[in-house]
N, C-alpha and C positions, 0 to 999 in steps of 0.2 A: 075303456080305455083308448084314447085318441091313438092314431099311428104319429110315426117321428115325423112326416113331411107336414103335419098337421100341427103339430107341435112347434117346428121351426117356422111355419108361416106365421103363425100367433106371436112369437117372439117376435121376429123380424118386425111386424105391423107393429108391436109394443114399441119396440125401440126406435122406430122411426117417429111413433106418436112423441116419443120423450123427446127427441131431438127438435122434433117442430115446435114444441110447448115450449122448451127451455128459452131458445132465444125471444120467443113473443113475451114472455113473462120478462125477460130482462129489460124491455124495452119497456116497461111499464114504469119507469123510475121514480114516478108522482107518490108511487105506493111505498117506496122504499125510504126519498127522500122527502119527508115529511116536514110540516112546517116546525114539529118541534126538534126535529133533527137539526133543521137548517138554522134555525134561530138559535138552537143551544151553542153553534159554535160562535154564532156574531155576539150572542151576549157576553163571551168572554174577553173580546175587543173593547178598548177602552171609551170612555164615552165620544172623544174629542177625534175618533177616527173618521179618515177621509171616505173609507168604505160603508161608512153607517148607512148612508143613503144612497149607497152604489150598487152593491151587491143585494140580490135579493133571491127566494126560492123561485120566483115567478121569471127572473131572467136566465136563471139556469134552466129550467124547465122547457122554455121558449127555444133555448140554444141547443138542449139536447133532443128536439124535436128534428133538429136537421141531423144530428149525428146518432139516432137511435141506436146504431149497435157498437156504442162507444164502450157497453160495456157487457159482459157475458153472465152477470150475477151480481149479487150482493158484494162478494167479496172484492170484485174490482171497482163498484162504486164505493166501497170504502177505502180502498186505495187513491182513487181521485181526489176524495175529499180530505185524506191525510194530507198529500201534498198540497192542497189547495189551503189548507188549514196552515202548515208550517210555511208555505211560501208568501202568503199574507198577513201573518200574524192573527188567525182567527177571522180571517176577511178585514183586515183593518187597513191594510194599505192595497191603493189601486197601483201605485207603481213605486218601481225600486226607489230605496230611500237615497243613494249615491247616483247621481244623473250624470256623474263626467264622464263615462266611458260611454263610449259612441257604439259600441258594438257592431261596428263595421267591419266586414271582411272584404276586404277592397280586391281579392283574388277571385270572388264570387262573381262571374260576369253574367252569371243567368240573373241575377238579381241586384244589380249595381246599388250602391247607396246614393241616396239623393241628397242635394248639396244642404248642408245645415240641420239635417236631420240624424237624429238618435235613436238608436234599436235598443236600448235599454229595458230591463224586465217591466211590463206591465200584465195587467189582468190576475186571473186566480192562480195560473201558474209563472205567473211573471215570464212571459215569451221573451226572447231575446233574441238579437243577430238580423241582419238584413235578410238573410237567405230565409229564416221562419217566416218575418214579416211580410216577405213578397209572395211566397207561396200561399201563406193563411189569407192573405188577401183576394187573392185569386181565386182562391175556392170559396171565400165567403162573401165575397162582392164589396170590398173596398182597396183603395188604394194603399197598401201596406207599405211602400217605401216614400211615398212623397207625403203620407198623412197616416204614420204609425201612432199618433196621437188617439185614433178614434177607438183605439183598444183600452184607452184611459177614459174616454167620454162616452161610451155607450155600453152600459154593462150586459146587453144581448151579445153586443160582437165580442166582448172580453169573454164570455164564456164561449161563445164560438171558436175564439184564437186558441182558447186551451183546450177544447174539445177536438179541435183540429190537431193540436200539438200531440194530445193522448193517442188520437186515433193514429197517427202516423210515425209515432216514435216510442210508445208506451205500450198500447194493446197487445202488441203482437208477444212481448214479453212476460206479461203478466203470469201466464200458465208456470212461468219458472219459480215464481214465488216474489214477494213484496220486494225484497233485496234486489232482484234484477228491476224493478222500476225506479228505483233509487239509481242504478247506476246509468238507467236511460235518460234521466232528469239531471243529474247532478254529480254523477259518477267521479269524474277527475278531482272533484274538490272533497267529497265526503266518502268515498269508498277505499278499500285497501287502508285502514286506518287514518286516511288523511283529515277526518273530522268525525270522529266517532261520537261527539255528542250533538250534532247536527243530524247524523244517521240514525240514532237511538230516539231523538225527539220524533221523527216523521214515521219508525217503526211503532212509537207508543200511540200515536195517534189512530194509526193503522187498527192496532189491536184492541182500542179503545171503541172504534166505529164498528169492528167486526163483531164485538160484544155486545153493542146495541142493535146490530141487525140481526143477531142469532145465528151467526155463522161462524165456522173455524177459521182462523186466518192463516192454516197452512203452514207448510214448510219454508225454509230459505226465507227468512224474513230480513237477513241484513247481509250488507254487503262488502 
């Protein structure tokens, strides 16, 4: 029988191996986000949708290469696509329908709004506000303040902007449950009973995608 130090050493090595394999496996999102999965979402949008010739699995995977650590497993990938599905109507919309709101926070001096530009929702997560466009543009490599429309013109940049937002605002709360991701994205409008129908729609997509991926959705699904 092996002595205790040997057993502990083996267990420690095994745990280290699991920790090393986990994140690497999570990076290979192409094996999870298959053509069938991605196109299965898009197929539920109408034939006249502007997003039909814009959003693609290839553009997503291209963007994911720049944000390979955005998800720690299938559950988080399901969460991302649940929100993207809800925000874009199954990848139908590229930009927010109502473009009247400029979403300019004039008190934010780090990312001042450019004259005549509006920072309404664009892309898979409908990124909004000047401070998000400015910071995302700096990270990705485009002028988000002076040219926010790039997010609605280039599908790779659109997905990169969405993944940037996810990494900086949502990824960290995912361990708390899907409900925490709703709060991070649209909490003031949908949580605490403010719009249960919209919240439950997100939860429904999340549970559907978790089932497709063969993972349990976990606890704390609502906010």
